FITOR-560196 format. One record per residue: residue number from 1; x, y, z of N, C-alpha, C, CB in turn. Coordinates in nm, 3 decimals. Each point is the difference from the previous one (the first is absolute). Glycine has a CB too. Example, Ala and Ser with C-alpha at 12.3 -4.5 7.8 and 13.67 -1.06 7.14 Angstrom:
REM residues 2
    n      nc1      nc2      nc3     cac1     cac2     cac3      cc1      cc2      cc3     cbc1     cbc2     cbc3
    1    1.319   -0.569    0.780   -0.089    0.119    0.000    0.090    0.120    0.000   -0.189   -0.117    0.125
    2    0.154    0.222   -0.197    0.082    0.119    0.006   -0.077    0.109    0.073    0.118   -0.063   -0.215
REM end
This chain:
REM residues 144
    n      nc1      nc2      nc3     cac1     cac2     cac3      cc1      cc2      cc3     cbc1     cbc2     cbc3
    1    6.088    3.996    3.600   -0.138   -0.039   -0.032   -0.035   -0.128    0.077    0.018    0.107   -0.231
    2   -0.131   -0.104    0.303   -0.047   -0.117    0.071   -0.106   -0.073   -0.080    0.052    0.111    0.216
    3   -0.030   -0.241   -0.239   -0.103   -0.077   -0.077   -0.137    0.008    0.078    0.184   -0.164   -0.097
    4   -0.294    0.172    0.024   -0.130    0.012    0.064   -0.091   -0.125   -0.013    0.022    0.244   -0.044
    5    0.033   -0.347   -0.013   -0.073   -0.128   -0.008    0.091   -0.114    0.049   -0.141    0.087   -0.197
    6    0.085   -0.192    0.230    0.074   -0.110    0.065    0.117   -0.058   -0.082   -0.213   -0.053    0.114
    7    0.184    0.026   -0.248    0.101   -0.057   -0.084    0.126    0.087   -0.009   -0.182   -0.111   -0.127
    8    0.168    0.233    0.089    0.127    0.083    0.000    0.073    0.007    0.134   -0.107    0.136   -0.176
    9    0.027   -0.134    0.278    0.061    0.013    0.135    0.078   -0.129    0.032   -0.189    0.155    0.079
   10    0.132   -0.276   -0.111    0.075   -0.116    0.022    0.126   -0.005   -0.087   -0.211   -0.113    0.063
   11    0.200    0.155   -0.185    0.112    0.004   -0.096    0.109    0.092    0.056   -0.157   -0.043   -0.199
   12    0.118    0.162    0.240    0.097    0.091    0.053    0.064   -0.053    0.128   -0.128    0.185   -0.102
   13    0.060   -0.252    0.190    0.055   -0.061    0.115    0.101   -0.104   -0.036   -0.206    0.045    0.117
   14    0.176   -0.129   -0.209    0.093   -0.106   -0.044    0.127    0.062   -0.065   -0.200   -0.160   -0.036
   15    0.183    0.265   -0.041    0.111    0.069   -0.067    0.087    0.065    0.109   -0.139    0.043   -0.213
   16    0.085    0.027    0.309    0.069    0.062    0.099    0.081   -0.103    0.091   -0.178    0.184   -0.014
   17    0.117   -0.295    0.045    0.072   -0.099    0.073    0.116   -0.058   -0.079   -0.207   -0.050    0.120
   18    0.178    0.013   -0.241    0.103   -0.048   -0.092    0.121    0.094   -0.015   -0.182   -0.117   -0.120
   19    0.148    0.250    0.107    0.108    0.102   -0.020    0.079    0.009    0.123   -0.135    0.131   -0.159
   20    0.070   -0.130    0.280    0.076    0.018    0.121    0.084   -0.135    0.025   -0.184    0.170    0.100
   21    0.129   -0.285   -0.130    0.074   -0.122    0.010    0.121    0.000   -0.098   -0.214   -0.119    0.070
   22    0.191    0.161   -0.189    0.108    0.013   -0.094    0.112    0.085    0.036   -0.160   -0.040   -0.156
   23    0.126    0.155    0.222    0.100    0.087    0.044    0.086   -0.066    0.115   -0.150    0.196   -0.071
   24    0.088   -0.277    0.156    0.068   -0.074    0.102    0.091   -0.109   -0.056   -0.191    0.048    0.148
   25    0.147   -0.109   -0.256    0.076   -0.116   -0.058    0.106    0.043   -0.091   -0.196   -0.136    0.016
   26    0.176    0.242   -0.086    0.098    0.040   -0.105    0.148    0.012    0.047   -0.191    0.123   -0.105
   27    0.215   -0.072    0.222    0.143    0.004    0.039    0.067   -0.136    0.009   -0.053    0.205    0.123
   28   -0.028   -0.310   -0.121    0.048   -0.141    0.012   -0.007   -0.070   -0.130   -0.073   -0.008    0.232
   29    0.050    0.084   -0.337   -0.004   -0.066   -0.136   -0.131   -0.074   -0.032    0.246   -0.026    0.019
   30   -0.343    0.047    0.057   -0.129   -0.076   -0.025   -0.110    0.093   -0.046    0.061   -0.168    0.175
   31   -0.154    0.115   -0.247   -0.118    0.076   -0.050   -0.123   -0.059    0.073    0.106    0.048   -0.236
   32   -0.204    0.039    0.259   -0.133   -0.048    0.059   -0.046   -0.112   -0.093   -0.068    0.233    0.102
   33    0.026   -0.340   -0.040   -0.051   -0.117   -0.068    0.106   -0.115    0.020   -0.132    0.147   -0.174
   34    0.256   -0.110    0.158    0.106   -0.105    0.027    0.000   -0.041    0.138    0.138    0.089   -0.173
   35   -0.169    0.003    0.264   -0.003   -0.032    0.143   -0.102   -0.111    0.031    0.069    0.239    0.051
   36   -0.177   -0.234   -0.117   -0.104   -0.101    0.026    0.047   -0.139   -0.048   -0.182    0.179   -0.023
   37    0.249   -0.187   -0.087    0.049   -0.120   -0.045    0.108   -0.051    0.091   -0.061    0.064   -0.227
   38    0.146    0.023    0.270    0.107   -0.043    0.096   -0.063   -0.046    0.135    0.165    0.166   -0.110
   39   -0.266   -0.094    0.159   -0.062   -0.040    0.127   -0.056   -0.147   -0.018   -0.061    0.250    0.059
   40   -0.004   -0.276   -0.173   -0.053   -0.135   -0.020    0.110   -0.102   -0.005   -0.190    0.096   -0.123
   41    0.302   -0.072    0.060    0.105   -0.089   -0.010    0.080   -0.018    0.128    0.004    0.061   -0.234
   42   -0.001    0.049    0.312    0.067   -0.012    0.134   -0.088   -0.085    0.093    0.114    0.229   -0.028
   43   -0.246   -0.213    0.012   -0.088   -0.070    0.089   -0.017   -0.149   -0.042   -0.119    0.221    0.045
   44    0.137   -0.251   -0.173   -0.011   -0.138   -0.048    0.099   -0.027   -0.104   -0.236   -0.001    0.053
   45    0.365   -0.018   -0.025    0.096   -0.022   -0.104   -0.033   -0.127   -0.079    0.172    0.118    0.138
   46   -0.141   -0.108   -0.270   -0.028   -0.121   -0.085   -0.137    0.004   -0.068    0.146   -0.131    0.154
   47   -0.209    0.249   -0.158   -0.130    0.004   -0.070    0.018   -0.007   -0.148   -0.094    0.132    0.183
   48   -0.009   -0.189   -0.251   -0.008    0.002   -0.141   -0.041    0.138   -0.048   -0.053   -0.244    0.000
   49    0.096    0.281   -0.119   -0.035    0.133   -0.049   -0.149    0.015   -0.020    0.220    0.014   -0.110
   50   -0.285   -0.122    0.076   -0.149    0.009   -0.015   -0.065    0.025    0.138    0.006   -0.160   -0.203
   51    0.040    0.106    0.308   -0.048    0.026    0.132    0.027    0.139    0.042    0.032   -0.232    0.053
   52    0.080    0.293   -0.090    0.030    0.138    0.022   -0.100    0.089   -0.073    0.243   -0.059    0.028
   53   -0.269    0.027   -0.153   -0.093    0.080   -0.078   -0.136    0.005    0.062    0.125   -0.056   -0.200
   54   -0.164   -0.061    0.245   -0.143   -0.014    0.058    0.006    0.080    0.141   -0.052   -0.250   -0.119
   55    0.158    0.235    0.197    0.000    0.065    0.128    0.004    0.156   -0.014    0.115   -0.206    0.096
   56   -0.039    0.246   -0.200    0.015    0.147   -0.022   -0.122    0.063   -0.078    0.255   -0.036   -0.002
   57   -0.337   -0.056   -0.059   -0.111    0.047   -0.077    0.035    0.064   -0.132   -0.111    0.029    0.210
   58    0.222   -0.081   -0.269    0.049    0.052   -0.131    0.004   -0.113   -0.097    0.137    0.178    0.109
   59   -0.119   -0.143   -0.235    0.013   -0.108   -0.105    0.144   -0.063    0.010   -0.171    0.124   -0.160
   60    0.180   -0.250    0.122    0.131   -0.065   -0.002    0.110    0.064   -0.074   -0.123   -0.190    0.021
   61    0.094    0.254   -0.139    0.112    0.073   -0.065    0.057    0.118    0.080   -0.103   -0.066   -0.214
   62    0.017    0.129    0.293    0.039    0.101    0.090    0.097   -0.050    0.108   -0.216    0.108   -0.047
   63    0.189   -0.221    0.104    0.082   -0.062    0.098    0.137   -0.037   -0.065   -0.209   -0.086    0.124
   64    0.197    0.032   -0.242    0.121   -0.046   -0.073    0.099    0.125   -0.017   -0.140   -0.189   -0.130
   65    0.085    0.300    0.090    0.081    0.117   -0.014    0.059    0.048    0.140   -0.145    0.064   -0.206
   66    0.056   -0.067    0.303    0.046    0.040    0.134    0.114   -0.092    0.051   -0.233    0.089    0.051
   67    0.211   -0.217   -0.071    0.103   -0.096    0.049    0.125    0.018   -0.080   -0.174   -0.164    0.070
   68    0.170    0.192   -0.201    0.122    0.016   -0.080    0.077    0.123    0.050   -0.112   -0.108   -0.203
   69    0.038    0.218    0.225    0.064    0.123    0.050    0.065   -0.022    0.136   -0.168    0.135   -0.127
   70    0.089   -0.204    0.217    0.061   -0.018    0.141    0.115   -0.097   -0.005   -0.223    0.043    0.110
   71    0.217   -0.137   -0.208    0.108   -0.101   -0.019    0.126    0.077   -0.048   -0.170   -0.192   -0.060
   72    0.150    0.278   -0.036    0.116    0.077   -0.055    0.058    0.089    0.113   -0.102    0.002   -0.241
   73    0.020    0.041    0.334    0.044    0.084    0.113    0.062   -0.080    0.117   -0.181    0.161   -0.066
   74    0.183   -0.296    0.053    0.055   -0.083    0.096   -0.091   -0.022    0.124    0.219    0.077   -0.085
   75   -0.346   -0.048    0.074   -0.093   -0.005    0.111   -0.066   -0.141    0.018   -0.041    0.248   -0.038
   76    0.023   -0.312   -0.079   -0.064   -0.132    0.001    0.074   -0.089   -0.093   -0.221    0.097    0.054
   77    0.197   -0.226   -0.039    0.061   -0.099   -0.096   -0.118   -0.100   -0.033    0.254    0.020    0.101
   78   -0.245   -0.067   -0.223   -0.090   -0.104   -0.048    0.073   -0.128   -0.002   -0.129    0.159   -0.135
   79    0.060   -0.265    0.187    0.061   -0.137   -0.005   -0.102   -0.092   -0.062    0.145    0.039    0.207
   80   -0.098   -0.141   -0.275   -0.095   -0.102   -0.057   -0.044   -0.088    0.120    0.114   -0.005   -0.241
   81   -0.239   -0.026    0.240   -0.060   -0.089    0.097    0.058   -0.136   -0.013   -0.207    0.131   -0.001
   82    0.269   -0.180    0.111    0.067   -0.133   -0.011   -0.092   -0.111   -0.024    0.167    0.081    0.146
   83   -0.300   -0.061   -0.126   -0.099   -0.108   -0.022   -0.067    0.016   -0.141   -0.044   -0.012    0.257
   84    0.055    0.127   -0.310   -0.064    0.019   -0.132    0.079    0.105   -0.079   -0.229   -0.061    0.093
   85    0.312    0.013   -0.185    0.094    0.082   -0.072   -0.064    0.111   -0.086    0.147   -0.198    0.000
   86   -0.276    0.194   -0.023   -0.071    0.098   -0.073   -0.037    0.119    0.087   -0.083   -0.180   -0.147
   87    0.095    0.173    0.274   -0.042    0.103    0.095    0.122    0.073    0.050   -0.201   -0.135    0.069
   88    0.184    0.272   -0.063    0.100    0.084    0.063   -0.047    0.056    0.129    0.088    0.053   -0.219
   89   -0.008   -0.058    0.317   -0.030    0.055    0.135    0.084    0.121    0.029   -0.059   -0.227    0.079
   90    0.002    0.320   -0.004    0.059    0.127    0.025    0.049    0.003    0.148   -0.151    0.112   -0.178
   91    0.273   -0.076    0.197    0.060    0.011    0.135    0.065    0.136    0.024    0.040   -0.246   -0.004
   92   -0.043    0.292    0.127    0.067    0.125    0.036    0.156   -0.026    0.004   -0.211    0.079    0.138
   93    0.286    0.022   -0.164    0.144   -0.009    0.017    0.046    0.058    0.131    0.023    0.011   -0.242
   94    0.094   -0.042    0.287    0.050    0.066    0.127   -0.008    0.153   -0.020    0.160   -0.197    0.055
   95   -0.128    0.247   -0.171   -0.002    0.147   -0.025   -0.141    0.055    0.026    0.186   -0.023   -0.175
   96   -0.291   -0.040    0.131   -0.134    0.049    0.024   -0.033   -0.012    0.143   -0.067   -0.060   -0.225
   97    0.123   -0.039    0.296   -0.038   -0.018    0.141    0.054    0.115    0.080   -0.001   -0.249   -0.024
   98    0.114    0.311   -0.023    0.048    0.118    0.063   -0.099    0.118   -0.008    0.229   -0.080   -0.052
   99   -0.320    0.085   -0.044   -0.093    0.104   -0.010   -0.136   -0.033    0.064    0.120    0.067   -0.206
  100   -0.135   -0.194    0.254   -0.133   -0.036    0.048   -0.046    0.096    0.113    0.046   -0.242   -0.063
  101    0.027    0.265    0.160   -0.045    0.082    0.111   -0.035    0.143   -0.046    0.144   -0.139    0.156
  102   -0.061    0.186   -0.257   -0.028    0.136   -0.050   -0.135    0.006   -0.071    0.247    0.040   -0.025
  103   -0.273   -0.142   -0.051   -0.129   -0.004   -0.072   -0.116   -0.009    0.099    0.112   -0.112   -0.197
  104   -0.097    0.021    0.292   -0.106   -0.015    0.100   -0.021    0.131    0.083    0.055   -0.249    0.011
  105    0.055    0.316    0.018   -0.011    0.129    0.074   -0.071    0.108   -0.086    0.215   -0.058    0.129
  106   -0.189    0.056   -0.260   -0.064    0.094   -0.090   -0.153   -0.019    0.010    0.205   -0.001   -0.157
  107   -0.249   -0.120    0.150   -0.145   -0.031    0.008   -0.051    0.047    0.136    0.022   -0.202   -0.157
  108    0.048    0.172    0.265   -0.035    0.039    0.140   -0.009    0.150    0.009    0.114   -0.204    0.095
  109   -0.022    0.271   -0.154    0.005    0.146    0.014   -0.125    0.062   -0.075    0.263   -0.005    0.015
  110   -0.299   -0.052   -0.126   -0.127    0.051   -0.068   -0.123   -0.031    0.080    0.107   -0.031   -0.223
  111   -0.110   -0.083    0.285   -0.113   -0.031    0.090   -0.005    0.098    0.117    0.017   -0.243   -0.065
  112    0.098    0.273    0.126    0.005    0.093    0.114   -0.039    0.137   -0.045    0.179   -0.134    0.109
  113   -0.144    0.180   -0.230   -0.037    0.129   -0.057   -0.149    0.010   -0.014    0.216    0.012   -0.120
  114   -0.275   -0.113    0.068   -0.150    0.004   -0.017   -0.067   -0.009    0.131    0.016   -0.105   -0.220
  115    0.027    0.023    0.310   -0.064   -0.017    0.133    0.019    0.131    0.079    0.043   -0.256    0.000
  116    0.073    0.320   -0.019    0.018    0.129    0.067   -0.098    0.113   -0.047    0.242   -0.067    0.025
  117   -0.269    0.059   -0.152   -0.092    0.094   -0.059   -0.148   -0.027    0.028    0.169    0.030   -0.171
  118   -0.201   -0.156    0.182   -0.145   -0.043    0.014   -0.033   -0.031    0.148    0.004   -0.099   -0.238
  119    0.100    0.048    0.310   -0.031   -0.054    0.132   -0.027   -0.150   -0.016   -0.097    0.225    0.083
  120    0.114   -0.295    0.033   -0.005   -0.149   -0.004   -0.138   -0.052   -0.049    0.168   -0.007    0.192
  121   -0.279    0.070   -0.138   -0.130   -0.044   -0.033   -0.037    0.018   -0.141   -0.057    0.046    0.221
  122    0.083    0.071   -0.274   -0.030    0.028   -0.142    0.086   -0.074   -0.093   -0.074    0.217    0.064
  123    0.199   -0.246   -0.030    0.093   -0.071   -0.080   -0.050   -0.145   -0.010    0.192    0.154    0.070
  124   -0.231   -0.213    0.043   -0.058   -0.132    0.004   -0.125   -0.009   -0.089    0.091   -0.028    0.233
  125   -0.175    0.128   -0.218   -0.120    0.005   -0.083    0.027    0.012   -0.148   -0.110    0.101    0.190
  126    0.205   -0.014   -0.223    0.045    0.007   -0.142    0.054   -0.136   -0.050    0.056    0.246    0.034
  127    0.018   -0.315    0.049    0.048   -0.134   -0.047   -0.120   -0.091   -0.023    0.220    0.024    0.129
  128   -0.323   -0.029   -0.034   -0.112   -0.088   -0.020   -0.076    0.031   -0.131   -0.017   -0.021    0.250
  129    0.000    0.161   -0.254   -0.085    0.047   -0.126    0.075   -0.032   -0.135   -0.103    0.198    0.142
  130    0.235   -0.170   -0.138    0.080   -0.034   -0.123   -0.012   -0.152   -0.030    0.166    0.194    0.050
  131   -0.150   -0.278    0.050   -0.010   -0.142   -0.021   -0.132   -0.032   -0.063    0.151   -0.044    0.192
  132   -0.263    0.098   -0.138   -0.131   -0.025   -0.058   -0.011    0.051   -0.139   -0.095    0.009    0.223
  133    0.149    0.102   -0.253    0.006    0.058   -0.137    0.073   -0.090   -0.095   -0.005    0.226    0.097
  134    0.115   -0.277   -0.057    0.078   -0.095   -0.080   -0.077   -0.126   -0.035    0.202    0.089    0.107
  135   -0.275   -0.139   -0.001   -0.080   -0.116   -0.025   -0.118    0.029   -0.102    0.063   -0.079    0.237
  136   -0.121    0.192   -0.221   -0.104    0.038   -0.089    0.052    0.019   -0.148   -0.115    0.111    0.200
  137    0.231   -0.057   -0.208    0.058    0.022   -0.138    0.058   -0.124   -0.060    0.051    0.230    0.064
  138   -0.012   -0.323    0.011    0.059   -0.126   -0.052   -0.103   -0.115   -0.012    0.218    0.071    0.105
  139   -0.324   -0.060   -0.041   -0.105   -0.108   -0.009   -0.046   -0.017   -0.140   -0.076    0.049    0.230
  140    0.072   -0.171   -0.281   -0.051   -0.017   -0.137    0.082    0.060   -0.108   -0.213   -0.005    0.098
  141    0.340    0.013   -0.078    0.091    0.069   -0.086   -0.015   -0.047   -0.152    0.160    0.023    0.203
  142   -0.184   -0.153   -0.218   -0.018   -0.053   -0.135   -0.133    0.030   -0.070    0.151   -0.174    0.075
  143   -0.246    0.224    0.008   -0.134    0.027   -0.053   -0.005    0.143   -0.055   -0.103   -0.163    0.164
  144    0.012    0.181   -0.261   -0.022    0.129   -0.056   -0.144    0.048    0.022    0.178   -0.050   -0.168
REM end
């Protein structure tokens, strides 16, 4: 069944992308969503959990659970900030670094899949339109 309005179409697109990404990550012991946290930590080791929550657009308790799970899996480690003992910083482990290229390739392969289906011009247009839609949907988030 093909959704016939914009909202269900966007939702179906996001679900399809997440499912395909999940299938690529599962053999490596990762779930969709964890990859984004790892990408953030690989790109900026030593982030605060609050900064991760903001960057990922999720609530702090969600990041706490993700960090705990990834820490149990040996993918990240938490260290107390040497300048402020109340703050915990998140770092990648050497084990997670071994998966970095795999995760980045998974994202690249999804991009290539979509570009292959749409063509370069339409894929670029979709990216611009999606960015505009995200701005429209997140503008004034606190307002009702």
